[in-house]
N, C-alpha and C positions, 0 to 999 in steps of 0.2 A: 411898391406893389409890383414886384418881378413877375409880371404877367405878360405874356406875348401878345403883341399888338394884333397879330393875325388871329389867334384864338379869341381875343376879346370881341373883334369886330365880328368874326364868323358867329359867336354866340349871340351877339347883339342882334345880327340880322336874322338869324334863326328865331330867336326869343320874339322879337317884333313881328316878324313875318307870321309866326303862329298865331300871336295875339291877334293881330289885325285880320288876319284870316277869319278866325273864329267870330271877332266882332261883326265883320262883313256878312259871314254866313248866318248869324243870328239875326241881324238886321234885316237880311233878304227874307228869312224865314217868319220872322215875327213882326217885323216893322209895321205892316199894316193893321195887325191886330193891336198893337201899342198904340197906334195913332187913333185908331178907332175908339179904344178904350178911354183915352185921354180927351178926346173931342166930346165924349159923353159925360165923363166924371172929372172935368178938370178943376171944378171949384173945390170939391171934396179932397182931390189929391193936392191942390195947391195949399189948401189949409193945413193939411197933414204934414206936407213939406215944410211949410213956414213953423208949424208947431215943433218939429223935429230940429229946425235950425235953432229956433229959440231955445230949446232944452239943451242942444248941444253948447251954444254959447253960454248959457248959465253954467253947465257944468264945467266948462273950460275955465270960467272966471273963477269958480270955486277952488278948482284945483290950482290954478294959478296963485290964487291968495294963500292957499295952505302952503304951497310950496315957498312963497316968498317970506311967509312967517318964519320959517325955519332958516 
């Protein structure tokens, strides 16, 4: 991968800097709203997240078994 180390590091720093700046801005702007929402609705939100995790695990297992058969 004949890519200049300086260009790679510059792209890495700019990309991560932009990403984490956006994350920090969103956290600053909406953090209290998100915390308030999850403090009120943590049980339904937790149930939905667990359900999505189970569905994802089952789908991944099915895909793995299909791939393994081939």
